[in-house]
N, C-alpha and C positions, 0 to 999 in steps of 0.2 A: 710293373715297377719291381725292382730287385727286392726280394723278401727281407734281406738284411737292412736295407735302407728304410723299408716300410716299418719294420719293428723298431728300428732305432728312432724313427720319427715319433712313434707312439711314446716311447719311454722318455724322450726329451720333452714331451708335452706334459709329463707328470712332474709337476713342479718340485716335488720332494726329491726328485732324482737329478735335479740340475746341479751343475758344478758349484755355483755360488751357494746354493742351499746346503750342499754337503760341507763346504768350508765353514759355513756359519754354524751348522748343527754340531760340528766337531770342535767348535770353539777356536778355530784358527783365525777367523775374522769376525768382526762385530756386524750387527745389522746395519749400522750407520756406514761402515766401510763398504759393505756390499751395495747399498743403495747409491753411494757416491760413485762406485765403479760402473754401476748400471746406467746412471745418468750420463756419465762420460761416454759410454758406448752408444746410448740413445742419441747423444748429441752428434755423433758421427753420422748416424743414419739420417737424422733430421737435416743436417747440412747437405747431405748428398742427394736428397730427393725432396727438396722443399718447394720445387716449382709446381704450384697447384694447377697451372693451365695445361700441363702436359697430358696427352692422352695415355691410355693404359699401356699401349705398346712402347711408347717413348719412356714412360715411367719405369717399366720393367727393365728396359735396356740400360737406362741410366743407373738404376738401382744395382743391376748386375755388375756394371763397371765399378761403381763406388764401393761395393761390398768387399772387394779385394783389399781396400785400404782401411777397412773397419777393424780395429784391434779386437781380438777375442777377449772375453771377460778375463780369462786366466792371464793373458798378457798385460792387461790393464792393472790387475792386482799385483803382478810382478813389478811393473814399472812404478807403482805407488809405494812399493816396499811393504805391502801388507802380508805377502807370503813369499816363501822361498821356492826355488825350482824343485827341491826335494818334496816340499809340501804339495805342490801342484801335481807332481808325478804320482804321489801316493793316492791322492783323491781321484785323479783320472783313472787309475787302476781300479778303484772301487766302482766308478761309473761304468767302465768297460765290462767289468764283471757282471753288473746288473743287466747290461745289454745282452750278454751271453745267456744269462738266466732267463731273460724274457724270450729269447729265441727258442729255448728248450721247452717252453710251455706248449701244451697240447693245442694244436691249431683249432680244434673244435671248441675248447674252452675260450680261447681268445676271440674266436668268431662270435661266440655267444655274448661275451661282454660287449663287443663292439655293436652287435645288433641291439642289445638292451640299451646301450647309450643312445641309439637312434630313437628308441621307443620313449625314453624319459625326456628327450629333447623335442618330442613331437607335440607337446602341450605347453601352454604358458599359464595354466591355472596352477597356482602355487601349491594348493592342497593336493591336487592330482599328482604334481611332480613329487612331492614329499612321500605320498603314499606309494607311488611306483618305485621310488628309490628303496624304501623299506622292504617292499615285496621282493624286489630283485636282488637286494643285498643278501637275503637268506638263500636265494637260489644259486647265486654265484659261488657262495662259500659252503653251501649245504649246512647252514647254521640253524639252530633251534630258534634263536631270537636275535633281533638287531635293534640298535638304537642310533638315532641321528641327533647329535647335540650341536646346535648352532651357537656361535659366539655372540654374546651381547657386547657390542663395541663400547657401550657406556660403562659397564661394570667389570668386564673381563670374565664374567661367568659363562659357563656352558649350560644351555637350556635344552632339556629333552623335548624332542618334537616327533610325534607319531611313532612311538616305540612299538615293537611287535613282540609276540611271545606271551606266555602265561601272565595274567594280571598286569598287562602292559598299561592299562588305564591308570594304574597307581603312579606311573612315572611322568605322565603328561605335565609339562610346564615345571617340573622339578628342576632346580638350579644347582649346579655344582660350582663351588667357589674356585677361583683361579688357582691352578696348580694342584688341585685335590684329585686323588685317584689316578688310575691309568690314563683316563681321558684327559685329565689336567696335565699330566706329564707329556702326552702326545701333543697337546695344544702348545705347550711351552717349548718343546724341543723340535717340533715339526718333523718327527720321525714316527714310523709305524712301530707298534709293539706287538710281539707274538708271544703269548704266555701259555705254557702247557698246563700248569697247575696254579690257578689264580690265588689260592689260599697261601701259597708259599712266596708270593711276590709282595714285597713291602709296599709297593705302590697301590695295591688293590684296595678299593674302598668298599667295606662291608655293608655300608648303609643302604645301597641299592638292593642287595639281596634281601635285606631285612624288610624292605618295603614290598617286594614282590613275592617273597617266600620261595624264590627260585635260587638254587645253588649254582653259582657260576663255577664251572670247572676249567674249561679252556677258553681263551679269549684272544681276539684279534682286533686291534684298534688302529685306524689310519687317519692321517690329517686330510681335511678337505680344503682344496685351494683352487680358486678360479683365477687363471693367469698367475699373478704373484700375490693375490689377496687371500689370506687365510680366513675361512668362514665358519669352520667347525670341525667336528670329528665324526667318523662313522665307525661303529663298534658292533662286532658280532660275537656271540657267545655259544659255547657248547656245540661242536660239530656233530651232526647226527650219526654218521656212519663210521666215524673214527674217533679215537681218544682226544685228538687235538688238531688244530689247524696247521697248515704247512707253509713253507716259504712261497710255494706256488699260489696258495690262497692269498697271501699277503700281496704278491704282485698283481694278481687279478683284481683284488679289492682296491688296490691303489689306482689302477687304471679306471675302475668303475667309479671311485670317489671323485676323480678328476672330472669325468663326464657329468656326474651328479652335481658337482659344484657349479659347473657352467649352466646346467639346467635350472638350478635354484636362482642363480644370479639373473638369468634371462627372465624367469618368471617374476622375480621381485621388481625388475626394471619395468616390465610390462604392466605390473600392478600399479606401480607408482605413476606411470604415464596415464593409465586409465583413471586413477584417483584424481590426478591433477586436472584432467579433461573434464571430469564430472563437477569439479568445484569452480571451473571457469565460467 
């Protein structure tokens, strides 16, 4: 497979880098407008391949023919009047820039992240999945410590789950109110945050350092999303061999967080199926 297409495919699977998500995070369109456009696009796909009796070969052939007539998301948003051509061009430029940045990543680092993705997706035990994610998040970014905060859909809070680093046990099950701290900002805006000096950032929440007695110096926090569903954030602090994290670290952790989110969702689905089976 062509290397450019392979890497482009990876970045398109990171939901925070999708065209619609860029437009939403920049305040150009609302979440409601994005969902409406996605439903229109999905309707074209559903209409073109609705025949359930077709075999795989026939389904692929028909889907290939129909895909030529499926409007791209940007085209739908243009036709709905939600964006202008200039807006679309500027966001596409950002997206293309990210593809180029991803191609410049070390092939060894990228291969490591992909390999780790296979490892964390090899188990459906939720605790094992979470533990592996935290272990490898530190390795991917060479971080001193990491935390995974899952979204509580009922309250909007972020809940600490299996943190690592000094005095990590102090953070288990700690809840961060919606919008509070860097993690809260990432959850709200669905964008990663790279901070060289946490103390100078007004979004930084001092309360966590007070609980652990660990001083956060540099910080990297990325959203975790499986398909289009936001499930939490992944945060690493204090890079071991360097003063701060880099844009390469941010891209690698974004790829890793996408794989991790899928592993968590799969494990939770398996757990719910097993629980239902036990109660029947």
